[in-house]
N, C-alpha and C positions, 0 to 999 in steps of 0.2 A: 546506327547505334542508338540504343534507347536513352531517353533523357529522364532525369529524376524530377518528379513533381513535389516530393516531400519525403520526410523521414520521421519515424518514431524510434527513439533511442532509449533503451534501458541501460542504466549505468550502475554498477555496484560501487558502494562506498570504498574509500581508501583505507590504508592501514590505520589500526587503532590499538588501544591497550587490550589486555585480556578480557574476554567476555564469556559469561556462563549462561547457558540456557537449561532450564529444567527438562530432563529427558522425557517426561510424560506430558507436561502442559506447555512447554516452551515459553514459560514465563522467564524473564531475563534479568540480568544484573546490569549495573551501570558500567559505562565504558567512556573513553575519551579519545578524541582524534590525536594523531601524532603529526609532526611536521612532515614525516615521510608520506603519510597518507594524503596530506594536502598537496604535496609536490606531485604525487602520482596522479591525483585527480586533475590537477592543473595541466599535466602532460596530456592526459586523455582529452581535456577540453581543446588544447592546441591541435591535437590530431583531428578531432572532429571538425575544427575550423578549416584546417588545410584540406580535409576531405570533402566537406559539403558547402563551405562558405567561400572558397577560393575560386574565382572565375577561371583560373587555369587548370583546375582539377577536372578530370573526366566525370567525377561524381558530383559536380557542382549542382546545387538545387536551382532549377530554372527560375529566374525572376526574383530570387530572395535578396534582401538588403544585406550586403556583405561587409560593409564597413561599420555602420552604426546600426545597432539592433532596432528592429521594428517590432514593438511589443504586440502588434496584431498578428505578426507572422510566427512568433516564437512563444511557446507556452512551456512552463516548467512546473512539474509536480514533484514534491519531495516527501518521502515517507517519514513520519514522526513515529512515536512509540519506541519499540526496541531499537537500540543503536541510533535513536533519533538525532541527538546532537552531532554524532559522527556523520550521519547521512547528510544533515543540513550543511555542515562544514565542507563536506566533499562536494556538494552541489555548488556552493559559493566558489570554491577553488576551481571547479570545472568551468564555471561560467566566466571566471577571470581569464582562463585560457581560451575559451570559446569567443569571448568578446573583450579583447584586451583594451586598455586605455587608448583613446584616439583623440588627437587634438581637434578633430572635426566635431567632436561632441561639445558644441558650444552654442551660445545664443547672443544675439545682438540686441541690446536694450534700446529704449526710445531715445536715449541721449547719445546713441551710436557707440556705447561702450561694449566691447566684446568680452564675454565671460566664458572661460573654458571650465568644464567640470573638474572637480578636484583630482589630484594625482595624475595630471596630464591628460584629462579627458576620460576618467573612469566611467564605465558604463554600468548603470544600475538596472539589473534585469529583475522584474517582479517574479517572486517565487511563491507558489501555493503549497503550504505545508498541509499534509493529509494526516489528521489526527485520528487514530483508531476509535476514539470515543464518538466521533461524528461521521466518519467515513471509513468503511472496512476494506476499501479497494486495494490498499497497499500493505495491510497487515491483517489477513483474514484467518490465520491459523491459531491465534491465541483466543482463549475464552470460547472455544468452539467444541462442544461435547462430541459431535460426530467425528471431528478430526482426532480428538484425544482417544476415541475408541479405535480409530484407524491405527494410531501409534501403538496402542496396547496390543492389537492383533498382530502388528508387524513384529513386536518384541516377543510375542508368543509363537511365532511361526517356526516351522522346521528349518527354513533357510537361515533365520537369525540364530537359532540354537547351534546350527552347524558352524556358522561364521564365528560365533562366540567361543566355541570349543577350539577353533583354529587359532583365534587371537589370544587365548589364555596365556600362552608362554610369553608373548610380548608384553602383555599387561602386567605379568608378574615381575618382569625384568625392569620395567619402567617406573616402578613405585618410588624408587629413590630420587627420581627426577621430577616428580609432580607434587611433592611435599604435602602428603595427606589427602590429596584429591582422589575421588573414587576412580578406580582403575578397572572399569568394565566397558563393554562395547556400547552400552546405552549412554554412558557418560563420555562424550568425546573429549579427549585430552589434547587433541591436536592444537586447538586454539591457544591453550596455555603454553605448550611446548614451542609452538611457532613464534609466539610473542616473545618468550624468553630468549629464544635463539636469535631473534632479530635485534633485540634491545639490551640484552644482558651479556656482556663480554665474558664474564666468568662462567656463566651457564653454557655459553656457546663453546668454550674450551673444554668443558666437562662432558657434554652430551655425546654418547657413543655414536659412531657412524650408523646410518640407516634408521635411527630411531625416529627422526622427524618424518622420513618417507613412509615408515610403517604406520605411524600415527595418522598421517594424511590419508593413506590408503583406506584405513578402517573408518575414518571420519567420512570420506567420500562415499563409501559403501553404505554407511548408516544414513546419511542425509539424503542420498539418492533414493533409498528405500522409503524414507518417511515422506518426502515431498514429491512423490510420483504415484501413478496409479495405472492399472491396465486400461482403464476407460478414460477417454478424453474428458468426460464430465464426472470422473470419480472424485471422492472426497480427498484423496491423497494429492490431487492436483489443485487444491483450493487456492494455493498461492498464485497460480497462473490463471485460474478461472476468474478471479476478481479483477486482475489487471487487464484481462482480455477485453473487457468492455471499453476501457479507455483507449486501448490500441485500435479496436475496430471502429469506434466512433470517430477517432481522430483521422484514420485512413479515409473514412467516408467524407469527412470535412475537407481533407486535402484534395480528394478527387472532385469535389464540387467546385466549379470554377468561381462561384460567387463568394466563397469563403476564403479569407486571407491566410488562414493557418497553413504553415508549411513545415514546421519543425516542432516536435514535442519531445521534451526530455523528461524521463521518469527516473529520478534518482532513488535507488532502493537498496535492499540487501540481497543476499544470495538466493533466498528461497524461490522467488518467481522464475529465476533462470532455469533451475532444475525442472520445475513443473512445465514451463513453456516448451523446453526442448523435448520433453516427453510428449506433450500434447501435439506438437508439430511433427512428431514421428522422425525426429532427427537422430535420436540415439541409435536407431537401427543401423544406420550407415556410419555413425561416429560414436562408437561405444566409449571412447576416451573422454567424451563430454558428459558422461554420466557421473558427474562429480561436482564438488563445490567450485564455482568459478573463483579465480584469483581476485585479489583486491583490484579495483578500478577496471574491471572487465566491462565490456559493452556488447549489447545485442542491438543491431540496427535493422529495422524493418523498412525497406525502401519501397516507395510507390513509384513505379516507372511507367512511362508511356512508350509503347512498342514502336520500333522504327517503321517508317512508311513502307508499304501501304497499311501496316497494322494500326488499327485505331483503338485497340483495347489497352487497358492498364494492367500491369503485372506487379507481383510482389517478389522482391529478392531479399533473402535473409542473410545477414553477415554477422560474424561473431569474432570478437577479439578477446582473448583470455589474458587479462592483465596488461601490464605496460610493455611486455616483451612480445616480439613476434608481430605478424601482420594480420590484416583482416582475412578471415576464411569464409568463403561463400558456402552456405548450407542450403540444401534443397529440402523443401517441406512436403509432407503428405505423399511421399513416394515419388514425387516428380524429380526429373533429372535436369530441370531447367527452371526458369522463373515460372511461377504459378499465376494464372489469371486472378485478379483481385476478387472477382465475383465468386470464384470457386473457394478461394481462401476464406472469405467471409462466410460463405455458406457452410463450410466444414467446421469453422471455429465458433460461430456465433451461438449455437445451441449450448455450448459448454460455458459461456460467459455468465457470470453472476453480475446483474446489472444494478442492484440496489441493496441497501442495508436490510430491508425487509426480506428479500430473497436470500441474503446471507443467513439471516436468522432461521429461515425455513430449512436451508441446507444443513445448518449446524445442529438444529434440533431434530431433524428428520420428520417434521410435521408442519402443518400450517400454523401460522402465528396469529392468534386472536388479538382482539383489541387490548385486553389487559396484559397479554404477554408482550405485545409490541410497545406498550408504554413503559416509561422508566419508573423507578420507585417514587420520585418526586411527583410525577404525573399522577400516579395512582393515589398518593396521599392527598393531592390537591382535589382530585375527583371525589374522593370520599368526604373530604371536608366540605366541598360545595354541596354534595348531596345531603349531608347532615344538616347544614344551614337551611337548605330548602325545605326539608321535612319539618324542621323546628318552626320556621315561619308559617308553613302551611297549617301546623297544629295550632299556633296562636290565632291565626285567622279563623279557623273552624270554631275554637272556643269562644272567641269574640262574637261570632255570628250566632252561636247558640244562646248566649246571654241576651243579646239584642232581641232575638225572636221570643224568648221567654218573657221579657218585660212587655213586649207588645201584646202578647196573649193575656197577660195579667191586667193590663189597662182595658182591654176589650171585654173582659169578663165582669168588670165592675158594673153594678146597677145604680144609676143616678136617680135620686129622689127629688120630688118637687120641693122648692124652697131652698133655703141655704143648706149647704153641705160642709160639714167639717171634714176636711181632708187630712188624714193623719200624716204626720211627717215621718218618713221612713229614713232612718240613717243607715246608709250602705257603707260598710267598711271597704277600704280600697284593697283590691286583690293584686298581689304581686306575683307575676309569673317568672319562674326561674328557668 
């Protein structure tokens, strides 16, 4: 039986209040976490613990600290930006389930006093928030002209026009239940309908049967079309392409015996799930996954050591859609078993976007020059510095010219024998502005 060396987990945020995204630019509205979302994320964390951190589990990560978190072995990255507060809250709730309070989380002081961490040994796990203003790896689809062009082309496609015609009857009938919101295929109403159905008792009693299922079906079709591409390195897969770099580099670290990393959690939103499942060619065998994953879904990428005499490492992909159901093993890139990690990296790494500079190149469709790469403040500072330098250089040149002219004037004078009356020349001060 193969043993697990480490795992990379992508987790979707939990339930939240209604959330709106612009259908063209995917700019977003504010939203807030709900107690249901926090409970679901905590449940997911407890499941991950029983799966990967319990020594009695067949999927136990070999050698990992199971009771008290070792911050060298565990790394957590959390998406900021759109749904940022919700994603952060979901990460904290998940970590509370993954590393619950433990009375062993204590310290003995010099005076032999034992101090247990608050709340019965609460475990504080460091979290790295990924701000899109500094790092585009977890929100690469906003402020990206090439992606906006991709969305516009999708909305203008024959497939979209056909689907919009098919959906016209439903959108006409649902108008009374969305209270003035746009009822077109571009504007997904599922988020609003689903939120009201979950949290508004009066609304839940009034909404006709099948309405939420129809809204979900059209939203799934739309988002799967937006966040996917026929090519693994296509612009439609940009949500997966930027997160791929963290996945691959972490798998390489886990595979290296000298690196302590064994578990990476990436807490994010739904977009990378859609792209990655397309990039890994999973949708071909699992068309039902060509959709928005449910709240608190998880995608686990396990690095496994093959059973003896096999000495190679392999990748196994597992998916859990929401809090219901069990893990489902998915085979990637057309394999019908675990894929060697070397092949996985070879087939995926060329699609990965590894830096903000590369992201700008992909989004602009051209190379990024020095001025394009700089921010507005950088450019203003550069021009201010250049202006000051030119001004100082001009003052120096003028001063040099005056000094030279005075020297020439003194040299041209003819000194006579005997006393000489030297006229006093009054020079007015010159002020340089």
